[in-house]
C-alpha positions in Angstrom: -16.0 -41.5 -43.1 -12.9 -39.5 -42.0 -10.3 -39.2 -44.7 -6.6 -40.0 -44.1 -5.7 -36.3 -44.5 -8.3 -35.3 -41.9 -6.9 -37.9 -39.5 -3.4 -36.8 -40.1 -4.0 -33.1 -39.2 -6.5 -33.7 -36.5 -5.6 -32.6 -32.9 -7.6 -34.8 -30.5 -7.3 -32.5 -27.5 -8.4 -29.5 -29.4 -11.2 -31.4 -31.1 -12.5 -32.5 -27.7 -12.2 -29.0 -26.2 -14.3 -27.6 -29.1 -16.9 -30.3 -28.7 -17.1 -29.5 -25.0 -17.6 -25.8 -25.7 -20.3 -26.5 -28.2 -22.0 -28.8 -25.6 -21.9 -26.1 -22.9 -23.3 -23.6 -25.3 -26.3 -25.9 -25.7 -26.6 -26.4 -21.9 -26.6 -22.9 -20.3 -27.5 -24.4 -17.0 -24.1 -25.9 -16.8 -22.6 -29.5 -16.7 -20.1 -31.2 -14.4 -17.0 -33.1 -15.6 -18.8 -36.4 -15.1 -21.9 -35.2 -17.1 -19.7 -33.9 -19.9 -17.8 -37.2 -20.0 -21.0 -39.2 -20.1 -22.6 -37.0 -22.7 -19.7 -37.0 -25.1 -18.2 -40.4 -24.2 -14.8 -38.8 -23.5 -12.6 -40.2 -20.7 -13.2 -38.5 -17.4 -9.5 -37.7 -16.9 -9.3 -36.1 -20.4 -12.4 -33.9 -19.7 -11.0 -32.9 -16.3 -7.7 -31.7 -17.9 -9.5 -29.8 -20.6 -11.9 -28.1 -18.1 -9.0 -27.2 -15.8 -7.3 -25.5 -18.8 -10.4 -23.7 -19.9 -11.1 -22.6 -16.4 -7.5 -21.4 -15.9 -7.8 -19.4 -19.2 -11.2 -18.0 -17.9 -13.2 -19.5 -20.8 -15.4 -21.4 -18.4 -16.4 -20.8 -14.8 -17.9 -22.8 -12.0 -21.2 -21.7 -10.5 -20.9 -20.7 -6.9 -21.1 -23.7 -4.6 -21.7 -26.1 -7.6 -19.6 -28.5 -9.6 -21.1 -27.5 -13.0 -19.3 -25.4 -15.5 -20.8 -22.7 -17.7 -19.3 -20.6 -20.5 -17.7 -17.4 -19.3 -18.4 -13.9 -20.4 -14.8 -13.8 -21.8 -15.7 -16.5 -24.3 -19.0 -14.8 -25.2 -17.3 -11.5 -25.5 -15.1 -12.8 -28.3 -18.1 -12.8 -30.5 -19.3 -9.3 -29.6 -17.2 -7.4 -32.2 -18.5 -9.8 -34.9 -22.2 -9.5 -34.0 -22.4 -6.1 -32.5 -20.6 -3.0 -31.4 -17.9 -3.9 -28.9 -18.9 -0.9 -26.7 -22.6 -1.7 -26.8 -22.7 -3.5 -23.4 -20.4 -0.9 -21.7 -22.7 1.9 -22.8 -25.9 0.0 -22.1 -25.3 -1.1 -18.5 -25.9 2.3 -16.8 -29.2 2.7 -18.6 -30.2 -0.8 -17.8 -29.5 -0.2 -14.1 -31.5 3.0 -14.2 -34.6 1.2 -15.6 -34.1 -1.6 -13.2 -34.1 0.8 -10.3 -37.2 2.6 -11.6 -39.2 -0.6 -12.3 -37.5 -3.1 -10.0 -37.6 -5.6 -12.9 -34.7 -7.5 -14.5 -33.1 -5.9 -17.6 -31.1 -7.8 -20.3 -29.0 -7.0 -23.3 -28.2 -9.1 -26.3 -27.4 -9.3 -29.9 -28.5 -11.0 -33.1 -26.4 -14.0 -34.0 -27.3 -15.8 -37.2 -31.0 -16.8 -36.9 -31.1 -16.5 -33.1 -30.7 -14.0 -30.4 -28.1 -14.4 -27.6 -28.1 -12.9 -24.1 -24.8 -11.0 -23.3 -25.6 -9.3 -20.0 -28.2 -9.0 -17.3 -29.0 -6.6 -14.5 -31.1 -8.5 -12.0 -34.4 -7.2 -10.6 -34.9 -6.0 -7.1 -38.1 -8.0 -6.3 -37.9 -11.1 -4.1 -38.9 -13.0 -7.3 -37.2 -11.9 -10.5 -36.2 -13.7 -13.7 -32.5 -14.8 -14.0 -31.0 -15.6 -17.4 -27.5 -16.9 -18.0 -25.3 -15.0 -20.5 -25.0 -17.1 -23.6 -28.6 -18.2 -23.6 -29.9 -18.4 -27.2 -33.5 -17.5 -27.9 -35.8 -17.7 -30.9 -36.6 -14.5 -32.7 -40.4 -15.0 -33.3 -41.3 -15.1 -29.6 -38.8 -12.7 -28.0 -39.3 -8.9 -27.7 -35.6 -8.4 -28.6 -36.0 -10.8 -31.5 -38.8 -8.6 -32.9 -36.8 -5.5 -32.3 -33.8 -6.9 -34.1 -35.9 -7.7 -37.2 -37.6 -4.3 -37.2 -34.2 -2.7 -37.6 -32.9 -5.2 -40.2 -32.8 -4.3 -43.9 -35.9 -5.7 -45.6 -34.1 -8.3 -47.8 -32.2 -9.7 -44.8 -35.4 -9.6 -42.6 -37.3 -11.6 -45.2 -34.4 -14.1 -45.4 -34.4 -14.5 -41.6 -38.2 -14.8 -41.3 -38.3 -17.5 -44.0 -35.8 -19.5 -42.0 -37.7 -19.4 -38.7 -39.5 -22.5 -37.6 -42.3 -20.7 -35.7 -42.4 -23.3 -33.0 -45.4 -22.9 -30.7 -44.5 -22.5 -27.0 -47.8 -21.1 -25.6 -51.3 -20.3 -26.8 -50.0 -16.7 -27.5 -47.1 -17.8 -29.8 -47.2 -16.2 -33.3 -46.9 -19.1 -35.7 -47.9 -17.4 -39.0 -45.2 -15.7 -41.0 -47.7 -13.1 -42.3 -48.9 -12.3 -38.8 -45.3 -12.1 -37.6 -44.4 -9.7 -40.3 -47.4 -7.5 -39.4 -46.1 -7.6 -35.8 -42.6 -6.4 -37.0 -44.2 -3.5 -38.8 -46.0 -2.5 -35.6 -42.6 -2.6 -33.7 -41.1 -0.4 -36.4 -43.8 2.2 -35.7 -43.8 2.2 -31.9 -40.1 1.7 -31.4 -40.5 -1.1 -28.9 -41.4 -4.8 -29.1 -43.4 -6.9 -26.7 -43.5 -10.6 -25.9 -47.0 -11.2 -24.4 -46.4 -14.6 -22.8 -45.4 -16.0 -26.2 -42.5 -18.1 -25.1 -43.3 -18.7 -21.5 -46.7 -18.4 -19.8 -46.6 -15.8 -17.1 -43.6 -13.9 -18.5 -43.8 -10.6 -20.4 -40.9 -8.9 -22.1 -40.6 -5.4 -23.6 -37.5 -4.4 -25.6 -36.0 -1.9 -28.0 -33.2 -2.0 -30.5 -29.9 -0.1 -30.2 -28.2 1.3 -33.3 -24.5 1.9 -34.0 -22.9 5.0 -35.6 -24.0 3.8 -39.0 -27.6 3.5 -37.8 -27.2 -0.3 -38.1 -28.3 -2.8 -35.5 -25.9 -3.1 -32.5 -28.2 -5.1 -30.2 -31.2 -4.6 -28.0 -32.1 -4.1 -24.3 -35.2 -5.5 -22.8 -37.2 -5.8 -19.5 -38.5 -9.1 -18.3 -41.3 -9.4 -15.7 -44.1 -11.6 -14.5 -47.4 -10.8 -16.4 -49.0 -10.1 -13.0 -46.6 -7.2 -12.4 -46.7 -5.8 -16.0 -50.4 -5.6 -17.1 -51.2 -4.6 -20.7 -52.1 -1.0 -19.7 -48.6 -0.5 -18.4 -46.8 -1.8 -21.5 -46.8 1.5 -23.5 -45.3 3.5 -20.5 -42.6 0.8 -20.0 -42.0 0.5 -23.7 -41.4 4.2 -24.2 -39.1 4.2 -21.2 -37.0 1.4 -22.8 -37.1 3.0 -26.2 -35.8 6.3 -24.8 -33.0 4.5 -23.1 -32.1 2.5 -26.2 -32.0 5.8 -28.2 -29.7 7.3 -25.7 -27.4 4.3 -25.9 -27.5 4.5 -29.7 -26.4 8.2 -29.5 -23.6 7.2 -27.2 -22.4 4.7 -29.8 -22.2 7.5 -32.3 -25.6 7.3 -34.0 -26.5 10.8 -35.2 -29.8 9.9 -36.8 -31.9 10.1 -33.6 -33.4 12.9 -31.7 -33.0 12.4 -28.0 -34.7 14.5 -25.4 
């Protein structure tokens, strides 16, 4: 029940705008004005005015040739200084492009946000078929290569706290659902310097990623490659993993991390 004081200081337009932003965050594929109106039971005219304002301020954008709105990089970027180094993406993109050019596969960058990972940037692959991921997409830590990389570079106490909060939802036959097995996987990642998603979240999709550190040798984010399993067989994973690890180390050094030896 809403108290009288809450009602007195409530701003309906702002409240609706925030509800819309939260809804779009849950629907990275995007929603139209009519879909938002139906989902939240807000008047269409009200949603239209709010979306027009958000679009004018560049907090949402329309997909090319479509009526659906998605959250913009501007809005996602507001969180970057909180969850990672503000210059992480700027320094990562040239290295991501270099790996993309060498492998022809898509490269992504993201950060740890609470108990999930979030995609901030993508460099699309050069193959006729490549994976495309929308900035703002949230992903579970226990299945994703970057999620494992995040945890491998998180202080032990914080790592245990995060692992204890994971639901370990099974997505495929390869999904790790045991906390003990997952912790063993994290230890392996700490030793090799790169993490692997072996079709653990989506059948036919393999990811390889490595963490990026800031000037204090703390987690700034991660970069990772995503490819069809048919194009990245198990025997190629160590080569690709070391390629990504070397790039992540170079990005870390560019962010001021002096605790790494880079060739």
